[in-house]
C-alpha positions as a Markdown table, in Angstrom:
| # | Residue | x | y | z |
|---|---|---|---|---|
| 1 | Met | 97.3 | 116.4 | 86.0 |
| 2 | Thr | 98.9 | 113.0 | 85.4 |
| 3 | Ser | 97.9 | 110.4 | 88.0 |
| 4 | Leu | 100.7 | 108.6 | 89.8 |
| 5 | Ser | 101.2 | 104.9 | 88.9 |
| 6 | Leu | 103.5 | 104.5 | 92.0 |
| 7 | Ala | 102.8 | 101.6 | 94.4 |
| 8 | Ile | 103.5 | 103.7 | 97.5 |
| 9 | Gly | 103.0 | 100.9 | 100.2 |
| 10 | Pro | 105.5 | 98.4 | 98.7 |
| 11 | Leu | 108.0 | 101.2 | 98.0 |
| 12 | Ala | 107.7 | 102.5 | 101.6 |
| 13 | Leu | 108.3 | 99.0 | 103.0 |
| 14 | Phe | 111.3 | 98.5 | 100.6 |
| 15 | Ala | 112.7 | 101.9 | 101.6 |
| 16 | Phe | 112.5 | 101.0 | 105.3 |
| 17 | Ile | 114.0 | 97.6 | 105.1 |
| 18 | Ala | 116.8 | 98.8 | 102.8 |
| 19 | Ser | 117.6 | 101.8 | 104.9 |
| 20 | Ile | 117.5 | 100.3 | 108.4 |
| 21 | Thr | 119.6 | 97.2 | 107.6 |
| 22 | Pro | 123.4 | 97.3 | 107.9 |
| 23 | Gly | 125.5 | 98.5 | 105.0 |
| 24 | Pro | 128.5 | 100.8 | 104.3 |
| 25 | Asn | 126.5 | 104.0 | 104.9 |
| 26 | Asn | 125.0 | 103.0 | 108.2 |
| 27 | Leu | 128.2 | 101.5 | 109.5 |
| 28 | Leu | 130.1 | 104.7 | 108.7 |
| 29 | Leu | 127.3 | 106.9 | 110.2 |
| 30 | Met | 127.3 | 104.9 | 113.4 |
| 31 | Arg | 131.0 | 105.3 | 113.8 |
| 32 | Ser | 130.6 | 109.0 | 113.0 |
| 33 | Gly | 128.0 | 109.4 | 115.7 |
| 34 | Ala | 130.2 | 107.6 | 118.3 |
| 35 | Ser | 133.3 | 109.6 | 117.4 |
| 36 | Phe | 131.9 | 113.1 | 116.6 |
| 37 | Gly | 128.3 | 113.2 | 118.0 |
| 38 | Ile | 125.0 | 113.7 | 116.4 |
| 39 | Gln | 125.3 | 117.3 | 115.2 |
| 40 | Arg | 128.6 | 116.8 | 113.4 |
| 41 | Ser | 127.3 | 113.7 | 111.8 |
| 42 | Leu | 124.2 | 115.3 | 110.2 |
| 43 | Trp | 126.1 | 116.7 | 107.2 |
| 44 | Pro | 127.4 | 113.3 | 106.2 |
| 45 | Leu | 123.9 | 112.0 | 106.5 |
| 46 | Phe | 122.6 | 114.7 | 104.2 |
| 47 | Gly | 125.4 | 113.9 | 101.8 |
| 48 | Val | 124.3 | 110.3 | 101.7 |
| 49 | Gln | 120.7 | 111.4 | 101.0 |
| 50 | Cys | 121.7 | 113.8 | 98.2 |
| 51 | Gly | 123.9 | 111.2 | 96.6 |
| 52 | Phe | 121.2 | 108.6 | 96.7 |
| 53 | Ala | 118.7 | 111.0 | 95.1 |
| 54 | Ala | 121.2 | 111.6 | 92.3 |
| 55 | Leu | 121.6 | 107.8 | 91.8 |
| 56 | Val | 117.8 | 107.4 | 91.5 |
| 57 | Leu | 117.8 | 110.0 | 88.7 |
| 58 | Leu | 120.7 | 108.3 | 86.9 |
| 59 | Ser | 119.0 | 104.9 | 87.3 |
| 60 | His | 115.9 | 106.4 | 85.7 |
| 61 | Val | 117.9 | 107.3 | 82.6 |
| 62 | Gly | 119.4 | 103.8 | 82.5 |
| 63 | Val | 122.8 | 104.2 | 84.1 |
| 64 | Gly | 122.0 | 101.9 | 87.0 |
| 65 | Ala | 120.5 | 99.2 | 84.9 |
| 66 | Leu | 123.5 | 99.4 | 82.6 |
| 67 | Leu | 125.9 | 98.9 | 85.5 |
| 68 | Leu | 123.9 | 95.9 | 86.8 |
| 69 | Ala | 123.7 | 94.4 | 83.3 |
| 70 | Leu | 127.5 | 94.6 | 82.7 |
| 71 | Pro | 129.3 | 92.2 | 84.9 |
| 72 | Ala | 132.7 | 93.8 | 84.4 |
| 73 | Ala | 131.4 | 97.3 | 85.2 |
| 74 | Phe | 129.7 | 96.0 | 88.4 |
| 75 | Val | 132.9 | 94.2 | 89.4 |
| 76 | Ala | 134.8 | 97.4 | 88.9 |
| 77 | Leu | 132.3 | 99.2 | 91.1 |
| 78 | Arg | 132.6 | 96.6 | 93.8 |
| 79 | Trp | 136.4 | 97.0 | 93.8 |
| 80 | Ala | 136.3 | 100.8 | 93.8 |
| 81 | Cys | 133.9 | 100.6 | 96.8 |
| 82 | Ser | 136.1 | 98.1 | 98.6 |
| 83 | Val | 139.3 | 100.1 | 98.1 |
| 84 | Tyr | 137.6 | 103.2 | 99.4 |
| 85 | Leu | 136.3 | 101.3 | 102.5 |
| 86 | Leu | 139.8 | 100.0 | 103.1 |
| 87 | Trp | 141.2 | 103.5 | 103.0 |
| 88 | Leu | 138.5 | 104.6 | 105.5 |
| 89 | Ala | 139.5 | 101.6 | 107.7 |
| 90 | Trp | 143.1 | 102.8 | 107.6 |
| 91 | Leu | 142.0 | 106.3 | 108.7 |
| 92 | Ile | 140.0 | 104.8 | 111.6 |
| 93 | Leu | 143.0 | 102.8 | 112.7 |
| 94 | Arg | 145.2 | 105.8 | 112.5 |
| 95 | Asp | 142.7 | 107.7 | 114.7 |
| 96 | Ser | 142.6 | 104.8 | 117.2 |
| 97 | Lys | 146.2 | 105.6 | 118.4 |
| 98 | Pro | 146.2 | 107.1 | 121.9 |
| 99 | Arg | 146.5 | 110.9 | 121.9 |
| 100 | Thr | 148.1 | 112.6 | 124.9 |
| 101 | Gly | 146.2 | 115.4 | 126.4 |
| 102 | Thr | 143.0 | 114.7 | 124.4 |
| 103 | Thr | 139.9 | 114.4 | 126.5 |
| 104 | Glu | 137.3 | 115.4 | 123.9 |
| 105 | Gln | 135.9 | 113.4 | 121.1 |
| 106 | Ser | 138.1 | 111.9 | 118.5 |
| 107 | Ala | 140.6 | 114.5 | 117.1 |
| 108 | Gly | 139.8 | 113.5 | 113.6 |
| 109 | Arg | 136.8 | 114.8 | 111.6 |
| 110 | Pro | 133.6 | 113.3 | 110.3 |
| 111 | Met | 133.1 | 112.6 | 106.6 |
| 112 | Arg | 132.3 | 115.8 | 104.8 |
| 113 | Phe | 129.0 | 116.4 | 103.0 |
| 114 | Val | 130.6 | 116.1 | 99.5 |
| 115 | Glu | 132.6 | 113.0 | 100.5 |
| 116 | Ala | 129.5 | 111.3 | 101.7 |
| 117 | Met | 127.6 | 112.3 | 98.5 |
| 118 | Leu | 130.4 | 111.1 | 96.2 |
| 119 | Phe | 130.7 | 107.8 | 98.1 |
| 120 | Gln | 127.2 | 106.8 | 96.8 |
| 121 | Pro | 128.3 | 106.1 | 93.2 |
| 122 | Leu | 130.9 | 103.7 | 94.6 |
| 123 | Asn | 128.3 | 101.9 | 96.8 |
| 124 | Pro | 126.8 | 98.8 | 95.1 |
| 125 | Lys | 124.0 | 98.6 | 97.7 |
| 126 | Ala | 123.1 | 102.2 | 96.9 |
| 127 | Trp | 123.0 | 101.5 | 93.2 |
| 128 | Met | 120.8 | 98.4 | 93.7 |
| 129 | Met | 118.4 | 100.4 | 95.8 |
| 130 | Ala | 118.3 | 103.3 | 93.4 |
| 131 | Thr | 117.7 | 101.0 | 90.4 |
| 132 | Thr | 114.9 | 99.2 | 92.3 |
| 133 | Val | 113.3 | 102.5 | 93.2 |
| 134 | Ala | 113.5 | 103.7 | 89.5 |
| 135 | Ser | 112.0 | 100.6 | 88.0 |
| 136 | Ala | 110.1 | 98.2 | 90.3 |
| 137 | Phe | 107.0 | 100.0 | 91.8 |
| 138 | Tyr | 105.1 | 101.3 | 88.8 |
| 139 | Gly | 103.2 | 98.3 | 87.5 |
| 140 | Glu | 103.1 | 98.2 | 83.7 |
| 141 | His | 103.8 | 101.9 | 83.3 |
| 142 | Ala | 107.1 | 103.6 | 82.9 |
| 143 | Pro | 107.7 | 106.1 | 85.7 |
| 144 | Gly | 107.1 | 109.7 | 84.9 |
| 145 | Gly | 108.7 | 112.7 | 86.5 |
| 146 | Ala | 106.1 | 113.0 | 89.2 |
| 147 | Asp | 106.4 | 109.3 | 90.0 |
| 148 | Leu | 110.2 | 109.6 | 90.4 |
| 149 | Ala | 109.9 | 112.8 | 92.5 |
| 150 | Val | 107.4 | 111.1 | 94.9 |
| 151 | Ala | 109.4 | 107.9 | 95.0 |
| 152 | Thr | 112.6 | 109.8 | 95.8 |
| 153 | Ala | 110.8 | 111.9 | 98.5 |
| 154 | Ile | 109.4 | 108.7 | 100.1 |
| 155 | Cys | 112.9 | 107.1 | 100.2 |
| 156 | Leu | 114.5 | 110.2 | 101.7 |
| 157 | Cys | 111.8 | 110.7 | 104.3 |
| 158 | Ile | 112.0 | 107.1 | 105.4 |
| 159 | Gly | 115.8 | 106.6 | 104.9 |
| 160 | Gly | 116.8 | 109.8 | 106.7 |
| 161 | Pro | 115.3 | 108.7 | 110.1 |
| 162 | Cys | 116.5 | 105.2 | 109.6 |
| 163 | Met | 120.1 | 106.4 | 109.2 |
| 164 | Leu | 119.7 | 108.8 | 112.0 |
| 165 | Ile | 118.9 | 105.9 | 114.3 |
| 166 | Trp | 122.4 | 104.5 | 113.5 |
| 167 | Val | 123.9 | 107.9 | 114.2 |
| 168 | Val | 122.1 | 108.2 | 117.5 |
| 169 | Trp | 123.0 | 104.6 | 118.4 |
| 170 | Gly | 126.7 | 105.5 | 117.9 |
| 171 | Ala | 126.4 | 108.7 | 119.8 |
| 172 | Ser | 124.6 | 106.9 | 122.7 |
| 173 | Ile | 127.7 | 104.8 | 123.4 |
| 174 | Asp | 130.0 | 107.8 | 123.4 |
| 175 | His | 129.8 | 108.0 | 127.2 |
| 176 | Leu | 131.1 | 104.5 | 127.4 |
| 177 | Leu | 134.1 | 105.5 | 125.2 |
| 178 | Arg | 135.4 | 108.3 | 127.4 |
| 179 | Arg | 138.4 | 106.2 | 128.5 |
| 180 | Pro | 141.1 | 106.3 | 125.8 |
| 181 | Gly | 141.6 | 102.5 | 125.9 |
| 182 | Leu | 137.9 | 101.8 | 125.3 |
| 183 | Arg | 137.7 | 104.3 | 122.5 |
| 184 | Gln | 140.8 | 102.9 | 120.9 |
| 185 | Gly | 139.3 | 99.4 | 121.1 |
| 186 | Phe | 136.0 | 100.7 | 119.6 |
| 187 | Asn | 137.9 | 102.3 | 116.7 |
| 188 | Ile | 139.9 | 99.1 | 116.0 |
| 189 | Ala | 136.6 | 97.1 | 116.1 |
| 190 | Met | 135.0 | 99.5 | 113.7 |
| 191 | Ala | 138.0 | 99.4 | 111.4 |
| 192 | Leu | 137.7 | 95.6 | 111.3 |
| 193 | Leu | 134.0 | 95.8 | 110.5 |
| 194 | Val | 134.7 | 98.2 | 107.7 |
| 195 | Val | 137.4 | 95.8 | 106.3 |
| 196 | Ala | 134.8 | 92.9 | 106.6 |
| 197 | Thr | 132.3 | 95.0 | 104.7 |
| 198 | Ala | 134.9 | 95.7 | 102.0 |
| 199 | Val | 135.6 | 92.0 | 101.7 |
| 200 | Trp | 131.8 | 91.2 | 101.7 |
| 201 | Met | 131.3 | 93.7 | 98.8 |
| 202 | Leu | 133.8 | 91.7 | 96.7 |
| 203 | Tyr | 132.2 | 88.3 | 97.3 |
| 204 | Thr | 128.4 | 89.0 | 97.2 |
């Protein structure tokens, strides 16, 4: 059996810091928790996880490093992510309009599993995380299949609960948003945060 060359401690710390800090995924998951509750937000969370695992595999074969090494490709990636976030901001603003006769949670829908998964290739932060996971924790050795499998499992086991915290945080303020005016204000604020994230993606 081939021994692992993976530095588990530093990888776990990196996975925690990268997963718990704000970013496009956590921002959208928090909004989903507030608007649709924890249960309906689990599928988007799983989609993010599966999409990230795919990025780690692509980074291992060189796609992530190629994107980071080609300025034009990475700029295009940032623009694609920003355009997608602006579209999501428009959807949030559209859902912020008062709805007569609606007393339940937002009449929209959470991001679907496939949508969340396909968003990851557009997310520069996800690419940087995946490229780091596929290259930075193996000393002088190139990561083998077992290394990548363990590294991906560690990231998913740490990242999942971290993202769930954002979902639960969003769901915990749902009771404060029962009044249509407050929910409308929250959706407008979230849309502005998504727009700010899109602009930040272009200038970082």
